[in-house]
N, C-alpha and C positions, 0 to 999 in steps of 0.2 A: 481284577483288575480290570476294565473294563476299557478299550483303545479303540480311536477309530483317527485314522491319516495320523494329526502329529497331536491331539488329545486327548489324554488319557486321563480316564475317573478312577480316582485311587481312593482306598476308602480310610477315614478316620480312624484310629485307633489311641485309647488313653491308658495313660501310663501313669505312675506314681500317684494317681488322685486326683493330679491339679492340671496335666502334661498333657497334652493333644498332639500325635504324629504323625507324618504323611511323609513314605517312602520317596526318595526317588529316582527318577528311571535309570537302571543302569548304564545304558546305551550316554543317556546325558551326563551322569558323572563322567563313564571312561572318557567321551569325546573329550571335556572341559577341566581330563585331568585332576578331581577333587579326590583329594586323601582324606583318612578318616580324622579330623580335628581340626580340617581349613574350616574358614568361618565364612558361612556365604549370606550375601545381604538379601535381606529381603523386605522391600518399597510397598505400603498400601498405596494404592491408585485412586481415583476420586471412584471409580466405579465399584468400591469394595473388596475389587482384586486384588492377588497377590503377585509381584514379580519379584521372581526367584532371581540373584546377582552373583555368580560365579566370581570367585576372587580371579583378582588380575584383569577383567574387564576393565576395558576403559572408552571413555564414549568416542564415540567413530566422525570424524572432523576430516574433510576435506579441506588440504589444507597448501596443499602445491599445483601448480599446473604451468604447463609450457607451450606455449605457440610458436609456431613460425609462419615468416612473411618473407614477401620479396620486394624489390623498390618500386615496382609497377602496379602492385596491387592495392586496391581503393583502400586509403584511409579509413575510412566511415564503416567498410569491412567488416577493418580491424578493430574500429572502436567496439561496432558490435558484436564481436565477441568477446572482448574483455568487460562489456556489458555483463553479457549471458555467464560466464564465467565467476563476474562479481554476484550474478541473482541466485546462483546455486549454490554461493558460499562460501567458495577459495581465498583464503587467505592472503595468497602470493602468486601474484600472475607475473612467470616471464615473458617479454615474449621480442624474438630471435630473429633478426634480419638476416639472409642468404649471404646481403653483402655489406651494406648499410641502409639505415632507412632515408626516407628522402626528407626534403625540407618539410613538404606539406606531413607528410606520413605524421613525424614528428610533433609540429603544432595541435593538430588533430587529437592526437591520444591524450598528450597533456591538456588542452581543452576539458577533450571527454574528464579526464582524471577530476581536475580541479571543479570541473562546473556540474558534474551530474553525481561522482558519486562519492557520500559522505564513510567518511573515513577511512579515505586510498588517497597514500602518498606514493608519490614515484622518489622511491629509495636510492635508484640504481638508474645511470641515463648515460652509458656510449656510445659510439656509431652505430653497433650492430646490436644490444641489445637493451633492453627498458624492463625493469623492475620495478613491480603495485604490490606495495601490503597494505592491507585492510587493517586499521589499528584500534577500530572503534570497539567494544566490547557490550555485550548485552543492556548490563548494569546504568551504563553510561546515558543509553538513550532508549527507552522503552519503546514497545511500539505503540501504546496506548499515549505518551509522551510525543512522537514523530505526526503521529495522525490528527492527534489536537493543532502540531504547529501545520499541517497541510488544511485543516479546516479553516485556520484563523488568516493562513497566507490567501486560499480563493476566496475566503468571504470579503478581506480588503480587494484586492481585485476585482471584483465585482465591485462594491462602492468607489471605485478609483478611476473605473472606467466610466460609469454613468456621470460620473463628476467632471469626467474629462468632455464628455460626450456635450455636457450644460453648456462647458465653456470654448468646444473646439479646441482643445489645447494636447495639442498633441505629443508635448514632449513628457507628459504624465500617461500618454495611453501608451508611446512606450516604453517606461517603465513598468506600467502592467504585464504589457508583452514580455518584457526579461524575467520577472514574478515567476511566468508557467512553468522555467526552467528550475527555479527553487522550489518548487511543487513536485514536479518529476524526482529530484535528487529526493526528496522523501519518501516519494512511492517506491522508488528503486530499494532504497535500505529498509525499507517495511516486510517491502516482496521480498526481501533478501532473506532478514528473519526469518520470514514465517515458510520459507523453504528449509531452514536448516531445522526450522524447532517439527514441521512435517515427516524431516528423516529421522530424526531421533525427538521423540515424544519426550523426555527426560529433560530439555532444554524449554521446553513449551514456559515452564513458569518464569523462567528466568527471561523472559522478555516481554513480562508482565502480563498473559494471558494464563487461564486457567486450564482447556483444554483442546483439542482437536476442533469441535465446534467454534467454538472463538474463535479460528486460528484461518476458515474459510470464510465464515463473518467476517471479517476485518478485511479478507481478500478485497474480497467483492467492495467494500466499504472502501478499500481503497482506490479500487478501478471508478466507482461515483464519486470520489473528491476529485479524481485525476481528471475528469471528463469537466468536471464544473469547471474547474480552472482553465482546462481548454476555452471552454463556450466563455468565460468572464476576459480569454485573451483578445478571443473572436472580437467581442463586443470592442475590444479597444483597438482593435486591426479596421474596426471599419470604421469608428470614430476617425480615424487619421485620413477616410476615402474623401468623407462629409466635407462639401466645400464650404456650402452654408448654415448660418444659427439656423439652428430647429424654432420655429413658431412658437408660440407660448402653451396652445394646446396638446398639440403633440408630444411636444418635451415635458407636461405633467402628467401626463398619461404614462410614459415611459418610465418617471420619476417613481411614480406610485406603484404601478407594477413592478420595477425592481427593488423597492424596500418592501413589499410583498415578498416577493421571493427571496431574499433575503432573508426576511426574519427565517424564512418557514428554512431555509439553508442552517439558520444559527439554531434553532432548535431542533435538526436532529441532530448537532452535534450533540445538547445537551441531553437528548434522551439517548444516545449510544452512552457518554460516559457516566448518568445518575442510574444511566439501566431505565430506564422509565417509559414503559407500557405504555400509558396512557397517552404521554402526549406523543408518541410514536402513532397512536392512531388520529392525534387530531391534525397531525400533519399532513397526514397520507389524504385524509376529508379536505384538507386546505387546496392540496392540487385543483378540486373540482373550479374553484374560486380565481383560477388562473384563467383560463379557457378564455369568458368574456372579456378580461382585461385585454388580452392579447389581440382579440377582434375587435375592438373599442381602437387600440392605439395602430394596428394596420390600417381598420378604415379609413383614419387621418393621414397616414402616413402614404397613403394613395394617392392625398394631393399633393405630395413633396412633388416639384419639377425633375426630372431626369434622373440619371443615376445616384442622386442624396436617396430617392425612395425607395430606394432594392435596400441600400443602405442600411437604411432604414427600418426596414421590414425585415432584413436578418439581425438585427438587434435583439429586434420584437423576440424573434423565435429564439435565438438562444437563451435568452430570457426565462423563455418556456421552458425550455430543455434542462435548464439550471433547475427549476421546480421540480421537474418531473423525477431528477436525479437524486432531488433530496425528498423526494417524498421514497424514491427506491432506497434509502440509505434509512427511513422511518419502518419499514417493512421489512430490513431484516434485522432492526433491531426488536422486532414482532417475535420474528423469530428464536433469537437469541435471550428472551427476556421471558417467552411465552410459559417456559416452567414454573414461575413463580406465579402465574394465575392459576395453576392446577390445585384443585381442592381435592386435600387428602385427607 
């Protein structure tokens, strides 16, 4: 037997003509209180290695957390603690006040639970204690399903923001801004699931992914989709500030640019879920076509008088940033699918 730190090399022996045997390290057997006749679980991993699990071993779960607060503490600071606990995988969160919660603290915490945290419910609410339980389990909403929902909302937000620009429809623009919170909810849910999976690799397949590399790739994609939604919301915010309808020339350029950029976004989603390496390559190449579109629209925007010109240029800039994030997603798809391109 060769030993190096925590790694040991043990020789395979053959017995009975067809059975292969490897002895177990004595200290590991004693540490796990294994006795002759006990059953061990052996799991084959994707890299062809084997994982040996002693009897009685349970999945490690981060279950319950308690945090304290005072009536004068910033309610948003409390809410950020709750979100952090949600993201790292706690299923039961108790918030205890030294005396009692202030009305604004109670309102902010309830709003965060309702609007930001998927699967979270306030199950206890007293003057000095609030308890939040996370009820949603992995099979009910996989990471891929949640990310697909994020993509669809972000794409719709961009389309609706440009539609609002065409008519200077402030009601539609406000609705687009509101949808950004929905994207954030799915984003935090996915991050929570990925962090749990990274802490316990046995759960990776339970959340709909295959391996740790998928976890990293999807985490980066989630961030890009979140930023795309932020820029769509930013476009809607700028629409609310524009005073006069745009002339047909600049509006046509923005519409054409938006349609092209939105197609990039939707193709990046298709490339990801179809694991299409070649389509991802096409998206990356298309990014170069966005720059001249931006230059034409910006040039026309400079002719608009007053602050409207600034807001229109910022809209154009956000469209360019959406294209760049779509290209970033395509690059991650290349990394996730390049193994299939290797000739063996």
